[in-house]
N, C-alpha and C positions, 0 to 999 in steps of 0.2 A: 508746120511740121519740126521747124527750129525751135520752139518752145516747147515740144514735147519731148524733146531730145535733151533739152536744158533741164525739164525737171526731172527726166529718168537720170540724167547725170547726178543732178543735184542730190535725187534720192540715193543713188549710189554713193554719192561722196558721204552722205550722212552713216550708212549701214559701215562703210568704211571706218571713218571716224569712232563710230561705237565697238567696233570690232577690234580697232585698235586700244580702246581705250580699257575694256575688257581684258585683253592679251596683254594690256601693262599691268593691271592690275593683279592677274594671274600668275605672270613672271616675278612680280615684285613680292607674290605670297610665298612662291617658288625658294625663290633667292633668300630671304628671309627666314625660312626654316632653321638653319644652323642658330641662327638669334635667337628666335624664339625658344630652341629647343634649351639654350643656355639661361634663359631666364629664370630657373631654379637656382642659379649661384647668387641671384641678388635675394633671395627669402633666406631669413634668417634660421640657423639652427636651433629650434626650438620649439616646443609643444605647443605654444598659442602664439599667431603672429598678430600683430594689429597695422590694419593699412585704414586708408580713410573711405574703405568699401567697405568696410568692417572688420570684425574680429574673427580670425580663422583660428580652429582650434583641431588639431591634425588625430587627434584620438587614436585609432587603433596604431597609425603610422609613427607614434612618437616625435615626430621631427614635422616641420611645415616645409622645410626644403626637402627631404625625401620624398613628401606627400606632391609637391610640384613636379620633382622629378619622373614618378609614376606618372602624374596627369599628363605632361607633355611627351613623356614616352607614348600617350596611347592616342593622345588628340592629333599631337603632327602627323602621323601616318594616315588619322582619318580624315586630317584635311586634304593630305595630298592624293589621298584615294578617290575623296569625294571631287577633288579638281578634274582626274582623271576620267574617274565615271561621265561626270558630264561634259567634258571636252572630246571623249574617245568616239572615233567615227567607224569603227568596226564593227561588225556584227555581233560580235562577242563581249562586247563590253559589258552586256548583263551580270558575266560570272564575277565581275567587282564587286556586286551586292555581297556577295559572301565575305571577303573581308571587311567590307565596311558596315555590317550587320556583327561580324566579330569582334571589330575594335569599339562598334557604339557600345555593346555587350560589356565589354570589358570596362571602359570608362565609366558606365552608370555605376556596376559595381564595385568601380575604384572608390568613386564618390559615396556610394555608400558604405562607410567603413563599419558598419557592423558585421557583414561578411567576413567570415576570417578567409576563407579558402573563396577568392571571387573568381579564379581562374577554373573552377572545379567543374562545373556542369554547363559550361558555354556550348558544347557540341548538343547537346538538349536543345538549346534554343537556336542553334544552326539549322538543326535537322529539317525544319519547315523550309527555310530558304533553300536549302541544297535540293530538298525533296520537288522542289520549282525548278530553281534555275538548272540544273545539273541534266535533268532530262530532256527542258526546253532548247537547252546549248545544243545536246547532242542530236535532237531532232533537227534542227536548223543546219548542222553539218552535214546529218545524212541526206538533208535535201538537196544540200549545196551539191554533194558530191553525186549523187543520180542525177542532177542536172548537167554537171560535168561530164557524165558519161553518154547521156545522152543530146547533148547540144554542143555548140559551138562558139560557147561565151568563155571569156576568162575569168578566173577566179577574183578577179575585182571587179569584173562586169556582175559575176554573182554577187557577191557582198553588197553592192549597192542595190541589189535587187532586192535582197533579203533585210537592207537596212532599213529601220524604224526613224522616220524623221521629223520628231516633232520640232517645231519652231522655239526654240531657244530653252534656258535651262527652266523655266516656268512649266514649257511645254513635255519636257521630260520629267518633272518632279509629276504634272496631271498624267502623266500615262502611267503612273503606278497605282495612284488613287482615285 
């Protein structure tokens, strides 16, 4: 019996250690976002930027520094939204897919400098996501409030009941594909 208890405690310790490491990484990424946003200031204000990774030609942006400013302005909110999505424990976290898709679309079109009006048609690309996410969130909300009126459960208990709980980040990703 003592061996079983010790084994379960060591399993809990490894989960706790893993959780602490993941939490530390997430907190470090979030805390470093102001520094990440200022990366564009270290980029030269020229059309062509030579780095040890290769040569970057800013094309339509006409300045590598301005291009990096645009890219960091899109990638940092995308990173923060992705962290929020994968760590959110509320029933409504699927709504976060809408701004994630929006920022992903903006990032892709920003990288592709051939588009002159890159933010122009993003609503057309967001409509399929909105058509799935908004009605599903409304239906979940309607079911919750219907159960509130007919049951003696608290809102937290109902959120727990409707919550989809995949195991880990990979489980959440697999849930959508």
